[in-house]
C-alpha positions in Angstrom: 7.3 -25.3 -23.1 10.5 -26.0 -21.2 13.8 -26.1 -23.1 17.0 -28.0 -22.4 20.3 -26.4 -21.6 21.5 -27.3 -25.1 18.4 -25.7 -26.7 18.8 -22.5 -24.6 22.5 -22.2 -25.6 21.5 -22.7 -29.3 18.8 -20.0 -29.0 21.2 -17.5 -27.4 23.7 -18.1 -30.2 21.1 -17.5 -32.8 19.9 -14.3 -31.0 23.5 -13.1 -30.5 22.6 -12.5 -26.9 23.9 -13.4 -23.4 20.3 -13.1 -22.1 20.8 -9.9 -20.2 22.3 -7.3 -22.5 20.9 -5.7 -25.7 22.9 -4.4 -28.6 22.1 -3.1 -32.1 23.1 -6.4 -33.7 20.3 -8.2 -31.9 17.7 -5.7 -32.9 18.7 -5.2 -36.5 17.8 -8.8 -37.3 14.1 -8.2 -36.8 13.9 -6.0 -39.9 13.8 -9.3 -41.9 10.8 -10.7 -40.0 8.2 -7.9 -40.1 5.7 -10.2 -41.7 5.1 -11.9 -38.4 3.5 -8.9 -36.8 0.3 -7.3 -38.2 -0.2 -3.6 -37.7 -3.4 -3.4 -39.7 -5.7 -0.9 -37.9 -8.7 -2.5 -36.2 -10.3 0.9 -35.6 -11.2 3.8 -37.9 -8.3 6.1 -38.4 -9.1 9.5 -36.8 -5.9 11.4 -37.7 -6.3 14.6 -39.8 -3.0 14.1 -41.4 -2.6 12.8 -45.0 -1.2 9.3 -45.1 -1.6 5.7 -46.2 -4.7 4.5 -44.3 -8.3 4.8 -45.3 -10.5 6.9 -43.1 -14.3 6.7 -42.6 -14.8 10.2 -43.9 -15.5 10.7 -47.6 -14.0 13.3 -49.9 -11.5 13.9 -52.7 -9.0 11.2 -51.7 -6.9 8.6 -53.4 -9.2 5.6 -52.9 -12.5 5.2 -54.7 -15.3 4.2 -52.3 -18.8 4.2 -53.9 -21.2 5.8 -56.4 -24.4 7.5 -55.3 -27.0 9.9 -56.6 -25.8 13.5 -57.2 -26.7 15.9 -54.5 -26.7 19.7 -54.4 -23.2 20.8 -53.4 -21.4 17.8 -54.9 -18.3 18.6 -57.0 -19.4 18.3 -60.7 -15.9 17.0 -61.4 -16.7 13.8 -59.5 -19.8 12.9 -61.7 -19.7 9.3 -62.9 -20.7 9.8 -66.5 -20.9 6.1 -67.3 -23.3 5.3 -64.5 -25.2 8.5 -65.3 -25.6 7.5 -69.0 -26.7 3.9 -68.0 -29.3 4.9 -65.4 -30.5 8.2 -66.8 -29.9 9.8 -63.4 -26.9 11.8 -62.4 -24.5 9.9 -60.1 -21.3 11.1 -58.4 -18.2 9.2 -57.2 -17.2 9.2 -53.6 -13.7 8.7 -52.3 -12.4 7.5 -49.0 -9.8 9.8 -47.7 -6.4 8.5 -46.7 -5.0 9.3 -43.3 -1.7 9.0 -41.5 -1.5 6.8 -38.4 1.5 7.5 -36.2 2.6 4.5 -34.1 3.8 4.8 -30.5 5.7 2.2 -28.6 6.0 2.3 -24.8 8.7 -0.1 -23.6 9.1 -0.8 -19.9 12.7 -1.6 -18.8 12.0 -1.1 -15.1 13.3 -3.2 -12.2 10.6 -5.9 -12.4 11.5 -6.4 -16.0 15.1 -7.2 -15.2 14.2 -10.8 -14.4 14.5 -14.0 -16.4 14.9 -17.6 -15.2 15.5 -19.4 -18.5 16.5 -17.6 -21.8 16.2 -13.8 -21.6 15.4 -11.1 -19.1 11.9 -9.9 -19.7 13.4 -6.5 -20.5 15.6 -8.0 -23.3 12.6 -9.7 -24.8 10.7 -6.4 -24.6 13.5 -4.8 -26.6 13.3 -7.5 -29.2 9.5 -7.1 -29.5 9.8 -3.3 -29.7 12.4 -3.6 -32.4 10.2 -5.9 -34.5 7.3 -3.5 -34.2 9.5 -0.5 -35.0 10.8 -2.2 -38.2 7.2 -3.0 -39.2 6.3 0.6 -38.8 9.1 1.6 -41.1 7.9 -0.9 -43.7 4.3 0.4 -43.6 5.6 4.0 -44.0 4.1 5.3 -40.7 5.8 7.6 -38.3 7.3 6.1 -35.2 7.5 7.6 -31.7 7.1 6.5 -28.1 8.6 6.1 -24.6 11.4 4.0 -23.2 11.9 4.0 -19.5 13.3 2.4 -16.4 13.0 3.4 -12.8 15.2 6.5 -13.1 14.8 7.5 -16.7 11.9 8.3 -19.0 12.9 9.0 -22.6 10.4 10.5 -25.0 10.7 10.2 -28.7 8.5 12.4 -30.9 7.1 10.7 -34.0 9.4 10.7 -37.1 9.6 8.7 -40.3 12.1 6.5 -42.1 15.0 4.4 -40.8 16.3 7.3 -38.6 13.3 7.0 -36.3 13.7 3.3 -35.9 17.4 3.6 -35.2 16.8 6.4 -32.7 14.3 4.2 -30.8 16.7 1.1 -30.9 19.5 3.3 -29.5 17.3 4.3 -26.6 16.5 0.6 -25.9 20.1 -0.4 -25.8 21.2 2.6 -23.7 18.5 2.4 -21.1 18.8 -1.4 -20.8 22.5 -0.9 -20.0 21.6 1.7 -17.4 18.9 -0.6 -15.8 21.4 -3.4 -15.5 23.9 -1.1 -13.8 21.2 -0.1 -11.3 20.8 -3.8 -10.3 24.4 -3.8 -9.1 23.8 -0.9 -6.6 23.1 -1.8 -3.0 19.7 -0.2 -3.1 17.5 -0.2 -6.3 14.9 2.6 -6.6 11.3 1.5 -6.6 9.8 0.9 -10.1 7.0 3.4 -10.0 7.4 5.0 -13.4 4.8 3.0 -15.4 2.0 5.5 -14.5 4.3 8.5 -15.2 5.3 7.0 -18.6 1.7 6.3 -19.5 0.8 9.9 -18.6 3.6 11.2 -20.8 2.6 8.9 -23.6 -1.0 10.2 -23.3 0.2 13.7 -23.9 2.5 12.6 -26.8 0.1 10.4 -28.8 -2.1 12.1 -31.4 -5.7 11.1 -31.8 -5.9 8.2 -34.3 -2.6 6.7 -33.3 -1.7 3.1 -32.8 -0.2 2.5 -29.4 1.8 -0.5 -28.1 2.4 -0.8 -24.4 5.1 -3.4 -23.6 5.5 -4.3 -19.9 5.0 -7.0 -17.3 2.4 -4.8 -15.7 3.6 -5.7 -12.2 3.2 -2.0 -11.4 -0.3 -1.6 -12.8 -2.4 0.6 -10.6 -5.5 2.9 -10.8 -3.4 5.7 -12.2 -2.1 3.5 -15.0 -5.6 2.3 -15.8 -6.9 5.9 -15.9 -4.2 6.8 -18.5 -4.9 3.6 -20.5 -8.6 4.4 -20.5 -8.0 8.0 -21.7 -5.6 6.7 -24.4 -8.1 4.2 -25.7 -10.8 6.8 -26.2 -9.0 8.3 -29.3 -6.4 5.7 -30.2 -6.0 2.0 -30.7 -4.1 0.6 -27.8 -2.5 -2.9 -27.9 -1.2 -4.5 -24.8 2.0 -6.7 -24.9 2.6 -8.5 -21.6 5.9 -10.1 -20.8 6.2 -12.9 -18.4 8.6 -15.6 -17.2 7.9 -19.3 -16.4 9.1 -18.9 -12.8 6.6 -16.1 -12.3 3.8 -18.5 -13.3 4.6 -21.3 -10.9 7.3 -22.7 -8.6 8.9 -25.8 -10.2 7.9 -29.0 -8.4 11.6 -29.9 -8.0 12.5 -26.6 -6.4 14.1 -26.7 -3.0 15.5 -24.3 -0.4 14.3 -20.9 0.7 13.4 -17.8 -1.3 12.9 -14.2 -0.3 9.8 -12.5 -1.8 8.1 -9.3 -1.0 4.4 -8.7 -0.1 4.8 -5.0 -0.9 5.8 -4.1 2.6 8.6 -6.4 3.9 10.5 -9.6 2.7 9.0 -13.0 3.4 10.9 -16.3 3.5 9.2 -19.2 1.6 10.1 -22.9 1.7 10.1 -23.7 -2.0 9.6 -27.4 -1.8 6.4 -27.0 0.3 3.4 -28.2 -1.8 1.2 -25.7 0.1 3.5 -22.8 -0.7 3.7 -23.9 -4.4 -0.1 -24.1 -4.6 -0.6 -20.7 -2.9 1.9 -19.2 -5.3 0.2 -20.7 -8.3 -3.2 -19.4 -7.2 -1.8 -15.9 -6.6 -0.2 -15.8 -10.1 -3.4 -17.1 -11.7 -5.4 -14.4 -9.9 -3.0 -11.7 -11.1 -3.3 -12.9 -14.7 -7.1 -13.0 -14.4 -7.2 -9.5 -13.0 -5.1 -8.2 -15.9 -7.3 -9.9 -18.5 -10.3 -8.4 -16.8 -8.8 -4.9 -17.1 -8.0 -5.3 -20.8 -11.5 -6.7 -21.5 -13.1 -3.8 -19.6 -11.1 -1.3 -21.5 -11.7 -3.0 -24.8 -8.0 -3.5 -25.5 -6.3 -6.1 -27.6 -3.8 -8.0 -25.6 -1.0 -10.5 -26.2 1.2 -12.4 -23.8 4.9 -13.2 -24.6 7.3 -15.4 -22.6 10.9 -14.4 -21.9 11.9 -18.1 -22.1 11.2 -18.7 -25.8 12.6 -16.7 -28.8 10.2 -14.1 -30.0 10.2 -15.3 -33.6 9.4 -18.9 -32.4 6.4 -17.6 -30.5 5.1 -15.4 -33.3 5.5 -18.2 -35.9 3.3 -20.4 -33.8 0.4 -18.1 -33.2 -2.2 -16.2 -35.1 -2.6 -12.8 -33.4 -6.0 -13.6 -32.0 -7.5 -11.0 -29.6 -7.5 -12.5 -26.1 
């Protein structure tokens, strides 16, 4: 989907954004749209804390589960006298225990996320997505924690409840996005190597049974990152939210001039209007996407892809959160 200049201007006005900066006003609007994102657990809750989700274990909880024959050791207070009278055999009620499920959001605001060719920087869209998830967490009554980072800062937020936890997270988003933008104006930008460090910190922070969202473009994904994701997924439900931009997918056919790109070692000049260059670039990006999807499939992770070129609510309204 490509948008006209008029459409982009209209979207930016609706978002109260200039496309590069994030403020609280932008992020507060998402508390009215939490119905667009589903946080229903896909896995059994493993947390030992009392809360609002039903666990697989059975005991004296708040939610009735089933009736079965009385067994030695069962609490006599749970005997179902109606079923016992009807069948002539003693039956007891079982209950499914309720468990708490903390939610952790990792938001990548690193140097590769400070890019956008149409509407928003990927980092700005990441902040919007994190805000929507955070407001949903408040609505469901879960505790919220997580990590916000760019190439020089990693901020850890321990899980907490209520609006205070959401506002604390949103404050970190706005502050670190401002810092990341300031770094772009420096003559030398530090390498963006903090994804693995942030995932390692999140791995230590997240309690077993948590729901974990990782929001990034995954340009810095390496074996260390995959090791941390694998460890996280053993005891938590991990959901991948990948941010991209149309210009990262393919070079527009009408592009012209030269561009400087990096092969990881040194800059390379490309002639943008070369059909050969455009085809090679397209194949390279398709291969990158296929590799990412293979990683998520291998790890058994739910993954979604979001564009920085279309408002988040527009994308969510048009999709049913199918597992990729």
